Each structure stands twice: as structure tokens, then as C-alpha cells.
N, CA and C atoms as a LAMMPS dump frame, in Angstrom:
ITEM: TIMESTEP
0
ITEM: NUMBER OF ATOMS
360
ITEM: BOX BOUNDS ff ff ff
-5.0000000000000000e+02 5.0000000000000000e+02
-5.0000000000000000e+02 5.0000000000000000e+02
-5.0000000000000000e+02 5.0000000000000000e+02
ITEM: ATOMS id mol type element x y z
1 1 1 N 5.291 -7.767 11.426
2 1 2 C 6.675 -7.896 11.028
3 1 3 C 7.142 -6.539 10.484
4 2 1 N 8.237 -6.07 11.013
5 2 2 C 8.747 -4.749 10.67
6 2 3 C 9.091 -4.608 9.19
7 3 1 N 9.667 -5.633 8.591
8 3 2 C 10.046 -5.531 7.177
9 3 3 C 8.825 -5.484 6.267
10 4 1 N 7.749 -6.157 6.639
11 4 2 C 6.512 -6.09 5.853
12 4 3 C 5.935 -4.671 5.926
13 5 1 N 6.04 -4.05 7.079
14 5 2 C 5.588 -2.672 7.23
15 5 3 C 6.408 -1.74 6.327
16 6 1 N 7.698 -2.014 6.231
17 6 2 C 8.56 -1.216 5.357
18 6 3 C 8.132 -1.365 3.899
19 7 1 N 7.755 -2.586 3.511
20 7 2 C 7.297 -2.791 2.136
21 7 3 C 6.014 -2.011 1.86
22 8 1 N 5.095 -2.013 2.806
23 8 2 C 3.848 -1.267 2.621
24 8 3 C 4.141 0.23 2.499
25 9 1 N 5.019 0.733 3.34
26 9 2 C 5.379 2.151 3.272
27 9 3 C 6.07 2.468 1.949
28 10 1 N 6.916 1.559 1.478
29 10 2 C 7.582 1.743 0.189
30 10 3 C 6.568 1.771 -0.945
31 11 1 N 5.587 0.907 -0.874
32 11 2 C 4.545 0.872 -1.912
33 11 3 C 3.783 2.198 -1.931
34 12 1 N 3.446 2.721 -0.757
35 12 2 C 2.729 3.999 -0.683
36 12 3 C 3.593 5.123 -1.241
37 13 1 N 4.831 5.146 -0.833
38 13 2 C 5.722 6.251 -1.167
39 13 3 C 6.178 6.24 -2.628
40 14 1 N 6.47 5.069 -3.167
41 14 2 C 7.148 4.995 -4.461
42 14 3 C 6.296 4.489 -5.629
43 15 1 N 5.26 3.706 -5.358
44 15 2 C 4.628 2.986 -6.457
45 15 3 C 3.148 3.267 -6.67
46 16 1 N 2.624 4.272 -6.023
47 16 2 C 1.218 4.568 -6.227
48 16 3 C 1.058 5.668 -7.254
49 17 1 N 0.1 5.603 -8.11
50 17 2 C -1.098 4.77 -8.098
51 17 3 C -0.995 3.5 -8.934
52 18 1 N 0.13 3.251 -9.584
53 18 2 C 0.197 2.159 -10.552
54 18 3 C 0.643 0.822 -9.991
55 19 1 N 1.145 0.8 -8.784
56 19 2 C 1.586 -0.446 -8.19
57 19 3 C 2.967 -0.844 -8.682
58 20 1 N 3.382 -2.038 -8.289
59 20 2 C 4.711 -2.531 -8.64
60 20 3 C 4.679 -4.038 -8.807
61 21 1 N 5.536 -4.52 -9.678
62 21 2 C 5.684 -5.965 -9.801
63 21 3 C 6.471 -6.465 -8.593
64 22 1 N 6.459 -7.762 -8.425
65 22 2 C 7.208 -8.381 -7.328
66 22 3 C 8.67 -7.966 -7.418
67 23 1 N 9.243 -8.033 -8.627
68 23 2 C 10.663 -7.719 -8.815
69 23 3 C 10.958 -6.238 -8.586
70 24 1 N 10.074 -5.353 -9.052
71 24 2 C 10.297 -3.919 -8.846
72 24 3 C 10.32 -3.584 -7.359
73 25 1 N 9.369 -4.139 -6.624
74 25 2 C 9.3 -3.887 -5.193
75 25 3 C 10.521 -4.476 -4.493
76 26 1 N 10.931 -5.659 -4.901
77 26 2 C 12.109 -6.294 -4.3
78 26 3 C 13.356 -5.462 -4.547
79 27 1 N 13.558 -5.035 -5.786
80 27 2 C 14.755 -4.255 -6.111
81 27 3 C 14.796 -2.933 -5.372
82 28 1 N 13.659 -2.271 -5.284
83 28 2 C 13.591 -0.967 -4.612
84 28 3 C 13.753 -1.11 -3.092
85 29 1 N 13.352 -2.26 -2.55
86 29 2 C 13.414 -2.465 -1.103
87 29 3 C 14.847 -2.564 -0.586
88 30 1 N 15.738 -3.097 -1.405
89 30 2 C 17.121 -3.282 -0.972
90 30 3 C 17.295 -4.399 0.045
91 31 1 N 16.263 -5.2 0.245
92 31 2 C 16.326 -6.287 1.223
93 31 3 C 17.004 -7.51 0.619
94 32 1 N 17.572 -8.316 1.489
95 32 2 C 18.117 -9.603 1.061
96 32 3 C 16.958 -10.458 0.547
97 33 1 N 17.217 -11.371 -0.399
98 33 2 C 16.126 -12.15 -0.992
99 33 3 C 15.236 -12.869 0.022
100 34 1 N 15.824 -13.552 0.998
101 34 2 C 14.984 -14.286 1.951
102 34 3 C 14.194 -13.343 2.855
103 35 1 N 14.795 -12.234 3.237
104 35 2 C 14.09 -11.24 4.054
105 35 3 C 12.912 -10.68 3.278
106 36 1 N 13.158 -10.333 2.012
107 36 2 C 12.095 -9.79 1.171
108 36 3 C 10.965 -10.8 1.005
109 37 1 N 11.306 -12.052 0.717
110 37 2 C 10.275 -13.073 0.509
111 37 3 C 9.4 -13.236 1.742
112 38 1 N 10.011 -13.257 2.929
113 38 2 C 9.22 -13.373 4.169
114 38 3 C 8.323 -12.156 4.359
115 39 1 N 8.874 -10.975 4.134
116 39 2 C 8.101 -9.741 4.312
117 39 3 C 6.957 -9.67 3.306
118 40 1 N 7.231 -10.014 2.058
119 40 2 C 6.208 -9.972 1.023
120 40 3 C 5.099 -10.984 1.325
121 41 1 N 5.488 -12.17 1.749
122 41 2 C 4.494 -13.195 2.109
123 41 3 C 3.614 -12.696 3.257
124 42 1 N 4.233 -12.091 4.26
125 42 2 C 3.503 -11.548 5.408
126 42 3 C 2.474 -10.51 4.945
127 43 1 N 2.919 -9.597 4.069
128 43 2 C 2.036 -8.526 3.59
129 43 3 C 0.895 -9.081 2.734
130 44 1 N 1.181 -10.054 1.874
131 44 2 C 0.126 -10.592 1.018
132 44 3 C -0.834 -11.481 1.804
133 45 1 N -0.35 -12.163 2.814
134 45 2 C -1.253 -12.967 3.654
135 45 3 C -2.254 -12.082 4.384
136 46 1 N -1.84 -10.885 4.724
137 46 2 C -2.742 -9.936 5.375
138 46 3 C -3.528 -9.11 4.37
139 47 1 N -3.332 -9.423 3.101
140 47 2 C -4.034 -8.772 1.988
141 47 3 C -3.76 -7.281 1.907
142 48 1 N -2.553 -6.865 2.339
143 48 2 C -2.149 -5.479 2.171
144 48 3 C -1.915 -5.195 0.7
145 49 1 N -1.393 -6.209 -0.028
146 49 2 C -1.151 -6.092 -1.46
147 49 3 C -2.11 -7.023 -2.188
148 50 1 N -2.679 -6.545 -3.264
149 50 2 C -3.582 -7.362 -4.08
150 50 3 C -3.141 -7.266 -5.536
151 51 1 N -3.608 -8.215 -6.333
152 51 2 C -3.245 -8.244 -7.744
153 51 3 C -2.016 -9.094 -7.939
154 52 1 N -1.273 -8.775 -8.977
155 52 2 C -0.042 -9.505 -9.255
156 52 3 C -0.284 -10.976 -9.499
157 53 1 N 0.692 -11.784 -9.15
158 53 2 C 0.561 -13.22 -9.284
159 53 3 C 1.055 -13.759 -10.614
160 54 1 N 0.968 -12.977 -11.66
161 54 2 C 1.472 -13.385 -12.965
162 54 3 C 2.758 -12.617 -13.237
163 55 1 N 3.587 -13.167 -14.069
164 55 2 C 4.837 -12.487 -14.391
165 55 3 C 4.534 -11.125 -15.028
166 56 1 N 5.116 -10.095 -14.456
167 56 2 C 4.931 -8.75 -14.969
168 56 3 C 3.67 -8.048 -14.5
169 57 1 N 2.81 -8.737 -13.742
170 57 2 C 1.577 -8.123 -13.244
171 57 3 C 1.879 -7.344 -11.961
172 58 1 N 1.298 -6.173 -11.857
173 58 2 C 1.576 -5.3 -10.713
174 58 3 C 0.721 -5.662 -9.504
175 59 1 N 1.317 -5.523 -8.346
176 59 2 C 0.608 -5.582 -7.074
177 59 3 C 0.257 -4.158 -6.694
178 60 1 N -0.882 -3.988 -6.048
179 60 2 C -1.326 -2.681 -5.577
180 60 3 C -1.725 -2.783 -4.118
181 61 1 N -1.817 -1.624 -3.486
182 61 2 C -2.35 -1.594 -2.129
183 61 3 C -3.821 -1.963 -2.191
184 62 1 N -4.274 -2.721 -1.214
185 62 2 C -5.665 -3.155 -1.181
186 62 3 C -6.579 -1.935 -1.053
187 63 1 N -7.558 -1.798 -1.962
188 63 2 C -8.466 -0.641 -1.885
189 63 3 C -9.272 -0.57 -0.588
190 64 1 N -9.388 -1.691 0.141
191 64 2 C -10.156 -1.643 1.389
192 64 3 C -9.396 -0.944 2.517
193 65 1 N -8.12 -0.607 2.271
194 65 2 C -7.357 0.164 3.242
195 65 3 C -6.752 -0.62 4.385
196 66 1 N -6.83 -1.942 4.358
197 66 2 C -6.283 -2.729 5.464
198 66 3 C -4.779 -2.521 5.629
199 67 1 N -4.095 -2.09 4.584
200 67 2 C -2.655 -1.84 4.629
201 67 3 C -2.302 -0.675 5.544
202 68 1 N -3.27 0.151 5.885
203 68 2 C -2.992 1.273 6.782
204 68 3 C -2.466 0.792 8.129
205 69 1 N -2.833 -0.436 8.492
206 69 2 C -2.344 -1.006 9.745
207 69 3 C -0.818 -1.093 9.744
208 70 1 N -0.222 -1.235 8.57
209 70 2 C 1.233 -1.295 8.478
210 70 3 C 1.866 0.062 8.758
211 71 1 N 1.206 1.117 8.339
212 71 2 C 1.766 2.454 8.501
213 71 3 C 1.461 3.044 9.86
214 72 1 N 0.337 2.646 10.429
215 72 2 C -0.108 3.166 11.712
216 72 3 C -0.373 1.988 12.644
217 73 1 N 0.67 1.374 13.221
218 73 2 C 0.472 0.156 13.999
219 73 3 C -0.35 0.322 15.269
220 74 1 N -0.443 1.528 15.809
221 74 2 C -1.232 1.741 17.017
222 74 3 C -2.672 2.033 16.68
223 75 1 N -3.521 2.124 17.697
224 75 2 C -4.919 2.452 17.443
225 75 3 C -5.062 3.896 16.972
226 76 1 N -5.748 4.059 15.875
227 76 2 C -5.985 5.396 15.34
228 76 3 C -7.47 5.556 15.131
229 77 1 N -8.021 6.483 15.805
230 77 2 C -9.44 6.755 15.656
231 77 3 C -9.64 8.06 14.931
232 78 1 N -10.886 8.488 14.813
233 78 2 C -11.168 9.736 14.115
234 78 3 C -10.552 10.955 14.792
235 79 1 N -10.224 10.843 16.085
236 79 2 C -9.649 11.978 16.779
237 79 3 C -8.149 12.09 16.584
238 80 1 N -7.542 11.169 15.838
239 80 2 C -6.095 11.19 15.615
240 80 3 C -5.684 12.451 14.867
241 81 1 N -4.694 13.145 15.382
242 81 2 C -4.155 14.333 14.728
243 81 3 C -2.644 14.183 14.662
244 82 1 N -2.071 13.945 13.466
245 82 2 C -0.641 13.693 13.365
246 82 3 C 0.219 14.88 13.79
247 83 1 N -0.351 16.066 13.833
248 83 2 C 0.443 17.225 14.232
249 83 3 C 0.563 17.351 15.744
250 84 1 N -0.373 16.775 16.48
251 84 2 C -0.302 16.863 17.93
252 84 3 C 0.079 15.529 18.568
253 85 1 N -0.033 14.47 17.854
254 85 2 C 0.295 13.141 18.368
255 85 3 C 1.805 12.976 18.36
256 86 1 N 2.399 12.702 19.518
257 86 2 C 3.854 12.652 19.607
258 86 3 C 4.445 11.403 18.982
259 87 1 N 3.717 10.302 18.966
260 87 2 C 4.272 9.078 18.396
261 87 3 C 3.603 8.714 17.075
262 88 1 N 2.946 9.666 16.431
263 88 2 C 2.252 9.416 15.171
264 88 3 C 3.192 9.483 13.984
265 89 1 N 2.637 9.327 12.804
266 89 2 C 3.452 9.353 11.596
267 89 3 C 3.928 10.763 11.284
268 90 1 N 4.973 10.834 10.493
269 90 2 C 5.491 12.144 10.105
270 90 3 C 4.515 12.832 9.164
271 91 1 N 4.64 14.139 9.052
272 91 2 C 3.764 14.891 8.151
273 91 3 C 3.987 14.45 6.71
274 92 1 N 5.228 14.105 6.348
275 92 2 C 5.507 13.628 4.985
276 92 3 C 4.734 12.35 4.69
277 93 1 N 4.701 11.442 5.653
278 93 2 C 3.977 10.192 5.456
279 93 3 C 2.486 10.453 5.316
280 94 1 N 1.965 11.36 6.102
281 94 2 C 0.542 11.686 6.022
282 94 3 C 0.201 12.266 4.654
283 95 1 N 1.053 13.176 4.151
284 95 2 C 0.824 13.739 2.815
285 95 3 C 0.889 12.656 1.75
286 96 1 N 1.856 11.751 1.87
287 96 2 C 1.982 10.648 0.913
288 96 3 C 0.759 9.758 0.978
289 97 1 N 0.295 9.469 2.175
290 97 2 C -0.888 8.639 2.347
291 97 3 C -2.114 9.31 1.751
292 98 1 N -2.283 10.603 1.976
293 98 2 C -3.411 11.334 1.393
294 98 3 C -3.366 11.264 -0.13
295 99 1 N -2.18 11.433 -0.7
296 99 2 C -2.023 11.361 -2.156
297 99 3 C -2.382 9.96 -2.654
298 100 1 N -1.913 8.937 -1.952
299 100 2 C -2.209 7.554 -2.351
300 100 3 C -3.707 7.291 -2.271
301 101 1 N -4.363 7.793 -1.24
302 101 2 C -5.805 7.588 -1.112
303 101 3 C -6.565 8.27 -2.241
304 102 1 N -6.118 9.459 -2.65
305 102 2 C -6.769 10.14 -3.778
306 102 3 C -6.593 9.334 -5.066
307 103 1 N -5.395 8.806 -5.276
308 103 2 C -5.149 7.991 -6.462
309 103 3 C -5.997 6.715 -6.439
310 104 1 N -6.072 6.081 -5.268
311 104 2 C -6.877 4.862 -5.158
312 104 3 C -8.354 5.155 -5.414
313 105 1 N -8.835 6.294 -4.95
314 105 2 C -10.226 6.661 -5.201
315 105 3 C -10.47 6.864 -6.694
316 106 1 N -9.538 7.517 -7.383
317 106 2 C -9.667 7.709 -8.828
318 106 3 C -9.637 6.379 -9.574
319 107 1 N -8.741 5.509 -9.166
320 107 2 C -8.639 4.191 -9.803
321 107 3 C -9.924 3.404 -9.583
322 108 1 N -10.424 3.417 -8.358
323 108 2 C -11.667 2.697 -8.054
324 108 3 C -12.83 3.234 -8.877
325 109 1 N -12.916 4.567 -9.013
326 109 2 C -13.988 5.164 -9.812
327 109 3 C -13.849 4.773 -11.278
328 110 1 N -12.628 4.75 -11.783
329 110 2 C -12.409 4.371 -13.183
330 110 3 C -12.791 2.916 -13.419
331 111 1 N -12.434 2.045 -12.499
332 111 2 C -12.781 0.628 -12.629
333 111 3 C -14.293 0.445 -12.584
334 112 1 N -14.962 1.153 -11.67
335 112 2 C -16.415 1.067 -11.581
336 112 3 C -17.061 1.559 -12.881
337 113 1 N -16.516 2.629 -13.454
338 113 2 C -17.039 3.167 -14.707
339 113 3 C -16.877 2.155 -15.843
340 114 1 N -15.71 1.543 -15.921
341 114 2 C -15.45 0.544 -16.957
342 114 3 C -16.391 -0.661 -16.782
343 115 1 N -16.549 -1.119 -15.537
344 115 2 C -17.455 -2.243 -15.278
345 115 3 C -18.883 -1.907 -15.703
346 116 1 N -19.302 -0.685 -15.393
347 116 2 C -20.661 -0.258 -15.779
348 116 3 C -20.828 -0.247 -17.296
349 117 1 N -19.818 0.241 -17.989
350 117 2 C -19.879 0.281 -19.452
351 117 3 C -19.907 -1.119 -20.055
352 118 1 N -19.208 -2.05 -19.429
353 118 2 C -19.212 -3.442 -19.917
354 118 3 C -20.591 -4.062 -19.768
355 119 1 N -21.28 -3.703 -18.696
356 119 2 C -22.609 -4.28 -18.438
357 119 3 C -23.659 -3.723 -19.39
358 120 1 N -23.446 -2.521 -19.881
359 120 2 C -24.437 -1.872 -20.757
360 120 3 C -24.266 -2.253 -22.174
């Protein structure tokens, strides 16, 4: 669904690394309420967004990276080069994605560190 893809791109571009509440994402999307609800449901069913669920709790991009399918709908292998691929993502999107991946890696490392400290 195209609108769900837009939500994933919005999350990458505007709300990383801290994520967004349901309302923040809805307001920033500019979508009509029913359109937003369908798109959000589509994205969460595919587990592109995780977390949230409680009032005021933030949703984040899934650390497993499955949300990348929203940004790159075609097959992308290791040989993908956005600078030579004519129908690939823009360089701005690639830079944003790289930044989001770095933030997600830092968040994952921090969570792992906290979990380790709790166990000790």
C-alpha cells in the first residue's frame, strides 16, 4: 500500500532515532484519518513499526529492518548502487536511511548493555 510506504519513509526521515507516537505520526503525515488508520494498520501488520500501543508510547522502526521493503519495493541485492540505478532511491533517502541505521545500531547496543547490566 502506497500510503503505508509513505508512513515508513516519514518515520525514517522525521522521527529517528526516538520514534513517534501514533498521534505525532498521524499529524505529521497530513493524511485523512481513515487513510492514515489503514496505512498505519498495514505497516504494523507487516511489523514495520514496533512498540507503542499505550497512550504516549512511541513506535519505532523494527530493528530487524523489514521496513526497508517499504522504501525499496523492488529487489535489492548487495550489488545495488543507488548512484547508478536509474529507478533506485534518491541520494537524500539513502543518506537518511544510513543515518537511521546508525541510530538503530546505537539504540540496540544501548538496550543490550542495559539488559546485560540488569542480569548482573
